[in-house]
LOVO-785832 format. One record per atom (N, C-alpha, C, O): x, y, z. Coordinates in steps of 0.001 Angstrom, whole numbers, padded with zeros to 6 digits, always signed. Each point is the difference from the previous one (the first is absolute). Last residue first. Example, Ala and Ser with C-alpha at 12.3 -4.5 7.8 and 13.67 -1.06 7.14 Angstrom:
% residues 2
+012850-002250+007080+000820+001190+000060-000770+001090+000730+000509+001108+000169-000219-006828-000239-000890+001190+000000+000900+001200+000000+001036-000019+000665
//
This chain:
% residues 75
+020929+020249-039897+000500+000793-001058-001182-000654-001584+000152+000480-001123-001438+000436+006897+000312-000695-001157+000531+000341-001295-000536+000952-000569+001231+000793+005885-000077-000117-001473-000205-001272-000845+000855-000873-000147-000888-000047+005427+000931+000958-000853-000822+000222-001319-000831-000850-000319-001041+001587+004967-000164-000725-000811+001675+000086-001422+000553+001005-000448-000990-000607+006145-000401+000934-000774+000056-001315-000865+000387-001115+000350-001730+000895+004290+000610-000978-000641+000176+001119-001414-001098+000534-000154-002208-000410+003465+001864+001098+000219+000798-000574-000563+001149+000224+000380-005426-002787+000258-000789+001861-000553+001555+000207+000179-000256+001198+000123+000692-005414+001223-000371-000159-001348-000161+001698-000555+000441+000468-001049-000204-001118+005173+001583+000206+000196-000195-000252-001992+000779+000541-000785-004782-000911+003115+000521+001353+000488+001364+000424-000431+000466+001137+000080-002080-005870-000373-001327+001173-000581+000797+001370-000091+000275+000511-001085+000842-003355+003908+001136-000610-001037-000758+000933-000927+000683+000858-000559-002393-000467+004489+001604+000535+000398+000282-000254-001447+000839+000767-000472-005065-002672+000879-000164+002138+000136+001492+000068+000265+000249+001203-000074-000382-005653+000875-000850-000228-001158+000422+001991-000922+000677+000417-000940-000434-001907+005024+001671-000288-000642-000278+000568-000846+000624+000965-000442-004235-001307+003640+001068+001269+000013+001252+000148-001427+000641+000942-000465-003937-004019+001163-000515+001053-000488+000645+000912-000157+000036+000872-000868+001288-004779+003589-000255-000063-001406-000110+001015-000983+000727+000045-000992-001183+000459+005295+001385-000355-000508+000023-000034-001069+000505+000847-000736-004765-001926+002092+000590+001848+000370+001598-000141-000506+000136+000346-001174-002304-004710+001586-000289+000675-001015+000039+001530-000152-000219+000582-001062+001698-002594+004796+000916-001031-001031-000571+000975-001555+000716+000588-000810-002868-000313+004950+001046+000519-000374+001052+000068-000913+000893+000798-000288-004977-003418+001147-000022+001069-000514+000522+001101+000159-000517+001053-000373+001333-005176+001856-000722+000140-001814+000598+001116-000344+000943+000352-000708-000680-000979+005234+001197-000235-000879-000685+000112-001183+000364+000939-000708-003777-000521+003475+000344+001039+000041+001722-000122-000884+000379+000956-000678-003370-005095+001257-000506+001499-001373+001009+001255+000828+000380+000632-000986+000843-004142+003066+000139-000659-001193-000274+001202-001064+000644+000520-000911-002284-000294+006035+001314+000289-000644+000984-000172-001721+000937+000688-000404-005533-001704+002104+000342+001447+000052+001027-000163-000752+000205+000091-001211-001260-003599+001828-000385-000158-000909+000301+001608-000741+000246+000406-001136+000607-002447+005497+001163+000326-000945-000120-000240-001654+000823-000377-000834-003588+000893+005025+000589+001107+000020+001647-000304-001536+000886+000682-000514-005269-003443+001033-000243+001611-000654+001371+000560+000403+000402+000802-000844+000043-004778+002849+000067-000507-001089-000470+001102-001416+000392-000078-001164-000604+000302+006319+001162+000167-000901+000132+000007-001485+000613+000781-000728-004472-001909+003526+000253+001209-000283+001455+000627-000204+000209+001196-000202-001580-005571+000937-001323+000634-001271+000650+001276-000167+000228+000469-001115+002283-003015+004545+000420+000143-001937-001102+000461-000683+000119+000367-001169-000697-000023+005941+001235+000760-000413+000395+000226-001818+000316+000886-000794-004168-003046+002643-000083+001346+000122+001095+000755-000226+000036+001137-000472+000556-005819+002010-000969+000196-001539-000337+001239-000704-000019+000030-001230+002179-000903+005505+000656-000143-001287-000429+000068-001634+000358+000274-001146-003094+000512+005768+001434+000161-000723+000414+000765-000792-000022+001160-000411-003739-004204+002326+000370+000600-001240+000934+000883-000160+000327+000251-001160-001472-004165+004158+000301+000447+000259+000681+000727-001282+001102-000279-000474-004337-002966+000770+000050+001001+001664+000765+000796+000241-000129+000665+001028-002812-001850-005783+001190-000204+000500+000225+000602+001642-000390+001086+000429-002620+000136-004012-000676-001068+000636+001314-000659+000693-000395-001002+000597+000241+004869-003119-001185+000214+000437-000021-001290+000929-000774+000040+000956+004543+000188-003943-000219+000664+001924-000936+000548+000482+000093+000749+000973-000066-002726-005967+000455-000508+001151+000190+000222+001164-000299-000838+000851-000997+003787-003959-001117-000675+000501+000504-001270+000810-000611-000377+000999+003584+003481-002404-000668+000846+000865-001108-001412+000532-000206-000364+001158+003500-001444-004438+000210+000729+001879-000675+000599+000512+000055-000158+001220-001357-000336-005874-000094-001494+000084+000204+000319+001948-000895-000045+000844+001373+003825-003358-001221-000845+000450-000179-001053+000095-001156-000381+000184+005328+001875-001394-000722+001414+001186-001435-000377+000439-000472+000270+001105+002304-002373-004965+000536-000148+001114-000453+000508+001702-000367-000351+001121-001024+001551-005951-000435-001540+000433+001024-000724+001294-000143-001135+000455+000795+005675-002233-001484+000403+000511+000088-001347+000115-000110-000144+001217+004346+000553-003201-000248+000400+001940-001349-000056+000292-000214-000252+001186+000548-000861-005708+000782-001458+000813-000293+000984+001483-000766-000353+000897-000445+002678-003961-001129-000802+000238+000317-000405+000383-000769-000405+000872+004201+003718-002205-001689+000250+001219-001279-001079+000277-000995+000217+000692+004897-001145-003088+000521-000393+000732-000981+001100+000654-000318-000259+001160-000799+000239-005473+000133-001132+001192+000099-000732+000628-000473-001133+000091+000669+005717-002052-001291-000632+000159-000033-001616+000394-000894-000548+000645+004686+002596-001426-000024+000433+001025-001805-000560+000390-000441-000507+001031+002710-000110-005019+000623-001053+000772-000536+000328+001622+000040-000844+000894-001804+003387-004886-000463-001557+000022+000733-000513+001298-000674-000644+000804
//
């Protein structure tokens, strides 16, 4: 849900910047902002995916560790 909201916010900012650049005498800054926002969005997504993969790896290692532990017999 958070990613969807960030995506909508990114889309809104980039559309506003790119449409403003059409009528601007010096549109380079607006183009940089419009495409820079997409770069930040992609960077955010890649960080999120790395954290998710790391969490999955740690959970897998924990599951492996727990499988190797021997249970004490119940009396």
